[in-house]
C-alpha positions as CSV (number, residue, x, y, z in Angstrom):
1,M,67.7,93.6,106.2
2,K,64.5,94.4,108.0
3,D,63.1,97.9,107.2
4,L,61.3,99.1,110.3
5,T,58.4,101.5,109.8
6,F,58.2,104.6,112.0
7,T,55.1,103.1,113.7
8,E,57.1,100.0,114.6
9,L,59.9,102.2,115.9
10,R,57.6,104.0,118.3
11,D,56.5,100.7,119.8
12,C,59.9,99.5,120.6
13,G,62.5,100.4,123.2
14,D,60.9,103.3,125.1
15,F,63.0,104.8,127.9
16,S,60.6,106.9,130.0
17,V,61.7,109.6,132.4
18,V,61.4,108.2,135.9
19,N,61.7,109.7,139.4
20,K,65.5,109.9,139.4
21,T,67.0,113.3,139.8
22,V,70.4,114.9,140.1
23,F,70.7,118.2,141.9
24,L,73.6,120.6,141.2
25,K,75.4,122.6,143.9
26,K,74.7,126.2,144.3
27,N,75.9,128.4,141.4
28,E,76.9,125.3,139.3
29,D,74.1,125.7,136.8
30,H,75.4,128.7,134.9
31,R,77.3,126.7,132.3
32,I,74.3,124.4,131.7
33,R,72.0,127.4,131.3
34,S,74.4,128.9,128.7
35,G,74.1,125.8,126.5
36,H,76.7,123.3,127.8
37,L,75.4,119.7,127.9
38,W,77.6,118.2,130.6
39,A,77.3,118.2,134.4
40,F,80.5,117.0,136.1
41,S,80.6,114.8,139.2
42,N,82.2,117.5,141.4
43,E,79.2,119.8,140.6
44,I,76.6,117.5,142.1
45,A,75.1,118.2,145.5
46,K,72.9,115.1,145.7
47,V,71.2,112.3,143.7
48,E,67.7,111.0,144.4
49,G,66.2,107.7,143.2
50,E,69.3,105.6,143.0
51,P,69.9,105.8,139.2
52,A,72.2,103.3,137.7
53,S,74.8,103.9,135.0
54,G,73.0,104.7,131.7
55,D,69.7,105.6,133.4
56,I,67.7,108.7,132.4
57,V,67.7,111.4,135.1
58,G,66.2,114.8,135.6
59,L,68.8,117.5,136.2
60,K,67.9,120.4,138.6
61,N,69.8,123.2,140.2
62,H,70.2,123.7,143.9
63,A,66.8,125.3,144.2
64,G,65.0,122.5,142.4
65,Q,64.5,124.3,139.1
66,F,64.4,121.9,136.2
67,L,67.3,122.1,133.7
68,G,66.8,119.1,131.5
69,I,67.1,115.3,131.2
70,G,70.0,113.2,130.3
71,F,72.1,110.0,130.8
72,Y,73.6,109.5,134.2
73,N,76.8,107.7,135.1
74,P,77.9,107.6,138.7
75,H,81.3,106.3,137.7
76,S,82.3,109.0,135.2
77,L,83.6,112.5,135.6
78,I,80.9,113.5,133.2
79,A,78.0,112.5,135.5
80,V,75.1,113.8,133.3
81,R,75.0,114.3,129.6
82,L,71.9,116.4,128.7
83,L,69.7,115.0,125.9
84,S,66.8,117.5,126.2
85,R,65.8,120.6,128.1
86,Q,62.2,119.4,128.2
87,E,60.6,116.4,130.0
88,E,60.2,113.9,127.2
89,E,60.7,110.2,126.6
90,I,64.0,109.1,125.3
91,N,62.8,106.4,123.0
92,S,63.0,105.4,119.3
93,E,61.0,108.3,118.2
94,F,63.4,110.7,120.0
95,F,66.4,109.2,118.2
96,R,64.5,109.1,114.9
97,K,63.8,112.9,115.1
98,R,67.4,113.8,116.1
99,I,69.1,111.6,113.5
100,L,66.7,112.8,110.8
101,S,67.5,116.4,111.7
102,A,71.2,115.6,111.4
103,L,70.7,113.8,108.1
104,E,68.8,116.8,106.6
105,L,71.6,119.1,107.6
106,R,74.2,116.9,105.9
107,K,72.1,116.8,102.7
108,K,72.2,120.6,102.6
109,I,76.0,120.7,103.2
110,Y,76.9,117.9,100.8
111,P,73.8,117.3,98.6
112,D,75.7,115.1,96.1
113,E,77.8,113.1,98.5
114,T,77.2,109.7,99.9
115,T,79.9,109.8,102.5
116,Y,79.9,112.2,105.5
117,R,79.7,112.4,109.3
118,L,76.0,111.9,110.0
119,V,75.9,112.6,113.7
120,N,78.6,114.6,115.5
121,G,77.7,114.0,119.2
122,E,76.9,117.0,121.3
123,A,76.8,119.4,118.3
124,D,73.9,117.3,117.0
125,F,72.4,117.1,120.5
126,L,73.1,113.4,120.8
127,P,75.9,113.5,123.3
128,G,78.3,110.5,123.2
129,L,77.2,109.4,119.8
130,I,79.2,109.5,116.5
131,I,77.8,108.1,113.3
132,D,79.7,108.2,110.0
133,K,78.2,107.2,106.6
134,Y,80.3,105.6,103.9
135,N,78.2,105.0,100.8
136,D,75.9,102.2,101.8
137,Y,77.6,101.5,105.1
138,V,77.6,103.1,108.6
139,T,80.0,103.2,111.5
140,V,78.9,104.0,115.0
141,Q,80.8,105.0,118.1
142,T,79.1,105.3,121.6
143,F,81.1,107.2,124.2
144,S,78.6,107.1,127.1
145,A,77.0,104.2,129.0
146,G,73.6,105.6,128.2
147,M,74.2,105.6,124.4
148,D,75.9,102.3,124.6
149,Q,72.9,100.7,126.2
150,R,70.7,102.0,123.4
151,L,72.9,101.0,120.5
152,Q,70.4,98.5,119.2
153,T,67.6,101.1,119.2
154,I,69.9,103.5,117.3
155,C,70.7,100.8,114.8
156,D,66.9,100.1,114.4
157,V,66.5,103.8,113.6
158,L,69.3,103.8,111.1
159,D,67.8,100.8,109.4
160,A,64.5,102.6,109.1
161,I,65.9,105.9,107.8
162,I,68.8,105.1,105.5
163,Q,68.7,101.2,105.1
164,P,72.5,100.7,105.3
165,R,73.9,97.4,103.9
166,G,75.8,97.0,107.1
167,I,76.6,98.8,110.4
168,V,80.0,98.6,112.1
169,E,80.7,99.3,115.8
170,R,84.0,101.1,116.2
171,N,84.3,101.4,119.9
172,E,88.0,101.2,120.5
173,A,88.4,104.7,121.9
174,I,90.1,104.8,125.3
175,V,87.5,107.3,126.5
176,R,85.0,104.5,126.8
177,T,87.0,103.1,129.7
178,Y,86.2,106.3,131.6
179,E,82.6,105.3,131.3
180,G,83.2,101.8,132.5
181,L,82.7,100.5,128.9
182,P,84.9,97.9,127.1
183,Q,86.8,98.7,123.9
184,Q,85.4,96.6,121.1
185,S,84.6,96.7,117.4
186,G,82.9,94.6,114.7
187,V,80.0,94.2,112.4
188,I,76.7,94.5,114.3
189,R,74.2,94.6,111.4
190,G,74.2,93.2,107.9
191,V,77.3,92.5,105.8
192,V,80.2,94.9,105.5
193,E,82.9,95.0,102.8
194,P,85.6,97.5,101.8
195,T,84.1,100.4,99.9
196,I,85.4,103.1,97.6
197,I,84.5,106.7,98.6
198,S,85.1,109.8,96.6
199,E,86.4,113.2,97.8
200,Y,86.7,116.1,95.3
201,G,88.0,113.9,92.5
202,I,90.1,111.6,94.7
203,R,89.0,108.1,95.5
204,Y,89.9,106.1,98.6
205,S,89.4,102.4,99.4
206,V,88.0,102.4,102.9
207,D,88.1,99.4,105.3
208,L,85.3,100.1,107.9
209,I,86.6,97.4,110.2
210,E,90.4,98.0,110.2
211,G,90.6,101.6,109.0
212,Q,91.5,104.6,111.2
213,K,89.0,105.7,113.9
214,T,85.6,105.3,112.2
215,A,87.4,104.2,109.0
216,F,88.7,107.5,107.6
217,F,89.5,111.1,108.7
218,L,86.4,112.8,107.3
219,D,87.1,116.0,109.3
220,Q,89.9,117.1,107.0
221,R,87.9,116.9,103.8
222,E,87.7,120.7,103.1
223,N,91.3,121.2,104.3
224,R,92.6,118.6,101.8
225,R,90.8,120.5,99.1
226,T,92.3,123.8,100.3
227,F,95.7,122.3,100.2
228,Q,95.5,121.6,96.4
229,K,96.0,125.2,95.3
230,Y,99.3,125.5,97.2
231,A,100.7,122.3,95.8
232,R,100.6,123.1,92.0
233,G,104.1,123.1,90.5
234,A,105.7,122.5,94.0
235,T,107.8,119.9,95.7
236,V,105.6,118.6,98.5
237,L,106.2,116.7,101.8
238,D,103.2,115.3,103.6
239,C,104.1,114.1,107.1
240,F,101.8,111.7,109.0
241,C,100.2,111.0,105.6
242,N,98.0,108.1,106.9
243,D,95.9,106.9,103.9
244,G,97.6,109.5,101.6
245,G,94.9,112.2,101.7
246,F,96.9,115.4,101.4
247,A,99.6,113.8,99.3
248,L,97.1,112.5,96.8
249,H,95.4,115.9,96.5
250,A,98.8,117.5,96.0
251,A,99.7,115.0,93.2
252,K,96.3,115.4,91.6
253,A,96.6,119.2,91.7
254,G,99.9,119.0,89.7
255,A,102.7,119.0,92.2
256,L,106.2,118.3,90.7
257,E,107.1,115.9,93.4
258,V,105.2,114.5,96.4
259,T,106.5,112.4,99.3
260,G,104.2,111.0,101.9
261,V,105.6,109.8,105.3
262,D,104.0,107.7,108.0
263,V,105.4,105.4,110.7
264,S,102.6,102.8,110.1
265,S,103.4,100.3,107.4
266,T,99.7,99.4,107.0
267,A,98.9,103.1,106.5
268,I,101.6,103.4,103.8
269,E,100.2,100.3,102.1
270,R,96.7,101.9,102.1
271,A,98.2,105.1,100.7
272,K,100.0,103.3,97.9
273,A,96.8,101.4,97.0
274,N,94.9,104.7,96.9
275,A,97.6,106.2,94.7
276,A,97.2,103.3,92.3
277,L,93.4,103.6,92.5
278,N,93.7,107.2,91.3
279,E,96.3,106.3,88.7
280,I,98.8,108.8,90.2
281,D,101.2,106.2,91.8
282,L,104.0,107.4,89.6
283,K,103.7,110.9,90.8
284,V,104.0,110.3,94.5
285,Q,106.2,108.2,96.8
286,F,105.4,106.9,100.2
287,V,108.0,106.3,102.9
288,I,107.7,104.3,106.2
289,S,109.4,106.5,108.8
290,E,108.8,108.3,112.1
291,A,108.2,111.9,111.0
292,F,110.7,113.5,113.3
293,E,113.4,111.1,112.1
294,Y,112.5,111.7,108.5
295,L,112.7,115.5,108.9
296,E,116.1,115.2,110.6
297,A,117.3,113.0,107.8
298,M,116.2,115.4,105.2
299,K,118.0,118.2,107.0
300,E,121.2,116.2,107.0
301,Q,120.8,115.7,103.3
302,K,120.1,119.4,102.8
303,K,116.8,118.5,101.1
304,T,114.2,121.3,100.9
305,F,110.5,121.4,100.0
306,D,108.3,124.1,98.6
307,V,105.3,122.9,100.6
308,I,105.1,120.9,103.8
309,N,102.0,119.5,105.4
310,L,101.9,118.4,109.1
311,D,98.9,116.4,110.3
312,P,100.1,114.6,113.4
313,P,97.9,112.6,115.8
314,S,96.9,114.3,119.0
315,F,99.9,114.8,121.2
316,T,97.7,115.1,124.3
317,K,94.4,113.6,125.5
318,S,94.3,115.5,128.8
319,K,95.3,118.8,130.4
320,K,98.1,117.0,132.2
321,M,99.9,116.4,128.9
322,V,99.6,119.9,127.5
323,R,103.1,121.0,128.3
324,R,104.6,117.9,126.7
325,A,102.4,118.4,123.7
326,K,103.4,122.0,123.3
327,H,107.0,120.9,123.3
328,A,106.3,118.2,120.6
329,Y,104.5,120.7,118.4
330,A,107.3,123.2,118.7
331,K,109.9,120.6,117.8
332,L,107.9,119.5,114.8
333,H,107.4,123.0,113.5
334,R,111.0,124.0,113.9
335,A,112.0,120.9,111.9
336,A,109.6,121.8,109.2
337,F,110.7,125.4,109.0
338,E,114.3,124.3,108.5
339,L,113.3,122.4,105.3
340,L,111.1,125.0,103.7
341,T,112.3,127.0,100.8
342,P,112.0,130.8,101.1
343,G,108.5,131.8,100.1
344,G,107.4,128.2,100.8
345,I,104.1,127.1,102.3
346,L,103.5,125.3,105.6
347,A,100.1,123.7,106.1
348,T,99.7,122.4,109.7
349,A,97.0,120.9,111.8
350,S,96.3,120.0,115.4
351,C,93.5,117.7,116.5
352,A,94.2,118.2,120.2
353,H,91.3,119.8,122.0
354,H,93.4,121.0,124.8
355,I,95.7,122.9,122.4
356,F,93.5,126.0,121.8
357,D,93.7,128.1,118.6
358,D,95.7,130.9,120.2
359,V,98.1,128.4,121.8
360,F,98.7,126.6,118.5
361,L,99.2,129.8,116.6
362,E,101.7,131.0,119.2
363,I,103.6,127.7,119.0
364,I,103.9,128.1,115.2
365,S,104.9,131.7,115.4
366,S,107.5,131.2,118.2
367,S,109.0,128.2,116.3
368,A,109.4,130.4,113.2
369,Q,111.0,133.2,115.1
370,E,113.5,130.9,116.7
371,L,114.8,130.0,113.3
372,G,114.7,133.6,111.9
373,R,111.8,132.8,109.6
374,T,108.9,135.2,108.9
375,I,105.5,133.8,108.5
376,S,102.2,135.1,107.1
377,L,98.9,133.5,108.0
378,L,96.9,132.8,104.8
379,E,94.1,130.6,106.0
380,W,92.8,129.2,109.3
381,H,90.1,126.5,109.4
382,G,88.5,123.9,111.5
383,A,86.8,120.6,110.7
384,S,84.6,120.2,107.7
385,P,81.0,121.4,108.2
386,D,79.6,117.9,108.7
387,H,81.5,118.1,112.0
388,P,79.6,121.0,113.6
389,V,80.7,122.8,116.8
390,L,78.5,123.7,119.7
391,P,79.7,127.2,120.7
392,A,78.7,126.8,124.3
393,M,80.9,123.7,124.5
394,P,84.6,124.3,123.7
395,E,85.1,120.6,124.0
396,T,83.4,120.2,120.6
397,K,86.0,122.3,118.8
398,Y,89.2,120.4,118.4
399,L,90.6,120.6,114.9
400,K,92.8,123.6,113.8
401,F,94.3,123.9,110.3
402,G,96.5,126.8,109.2
403,V,98.2,127.7,106.0
404,F,101.3,130.0,106.2
405,K,103.7,131.6,103.8
406,V,107.2,131.3,105.1
407,E,110.0,133.7,104.2
C-alpha cells in the first residue's frame, strides 16, 4: 500500500474556503457560541453564494459576525456542521492534524491496545466521521455529505499515519439517507480479513465487513470489564448478548452458570465461536430467542438468576418514538426484576440518545417499585473513554450503563 508523505498530503485534495456564507436568524447563535457544532435548517435566515451539498461555507450570525466554517447541506435538517471556528482550508493537512490529535489521545487512554475508536465524530471535532481501528485494519463511517465527499482524502491520511492493511467503509446507517447519501459498505483500500482482537483477557474474532455497526461494540469495553466482578460465583443471564461480550466476561470471571440470549442466529454463532476461541465454551450456553419471550419463558419455568445483564439495541431513533421506547424499557426491566434472586444484580444499558440519564433511571426505579423490589444504584457509567463526549452537545452522549443491587 502506498505510504504518502505529509508533503504529498498537503499537495492533494485542498478544499479552500470560498465566498459561500450561511447567516443565522437573530438570537440563533447562542448554542453555537456555547460550543455546539450544528446549525439547523430552521435557524437559517439566508444563504449567499449558492453552496451545494458538501461545500464549505462560512457561518455568521444575523449581524454578520463570523462563527466558523463547516460543511453545508441544503437537504438536511443539520444544515451546517462546524469544522473550525477559524478561517482555514479544509484540506489534507487539516484532516492529518485532527486525526493525529485523536490518535495521540487514544494512545494515552489505551497505550498497550491496538483496537479502539480512533475518531468519534463531533467530540474529536470531525463532525460526521467515525473511525474504528481493529489491529491492522480500519473501518470508516461518514454521516454527512461533506465528509462523504472527502472519504478518499481521509483514507490517504490514514494510509500516511497508521498504514492499515485495509480500510472498510461501513456506511449502512439510516441517518445517511437524511443527508441524501446511499447506504453502502465494502473494502475501499487494501485487503481485509477477519481479525482477532483482545479485550481484558477475552478474545473476539471480528468480521469487519459483516460484523455489527463498525464490526464490534467497542463502546461497552469498560462496562464489560466492570461486569466481571459481579458475575463471580453467580448464575448469569446476558440478554441481547450479540457476540457474547458480557457473557464471556462473566464466564471468564468465574460465574457458576452463564446463558447468553440473542434473536440473531448469526450473532449466536459468533458468540459460540468466541466462547470456543477463549476455551470457555463448556461454561456458557447461547440461546437463539427474542429476549422478551425468553424472559417470559423463564418466569413460567420459575427460573431465577443471580445476575442479569440487559444490553438492548436502541428502542428509538427519534423524539417521536420516545414514549414507545419508554414503554419497551419498562416492560424489559419488569421482566428482569421478576427473575432476579433477592440481593441479585441487574446491569442494564441504553444506547438511545433520546432516553436521557434521568429518564432511564426513573424507568428502572419505577419498574422495580411496581414489583415491590428495592434497588440500590452501585455504578453508573457511559461509553468507554475512546468515545469522548462534547459537553456542549448532548447529542454526543448516548450510552448509559447502570449496575443495581436488587432486594
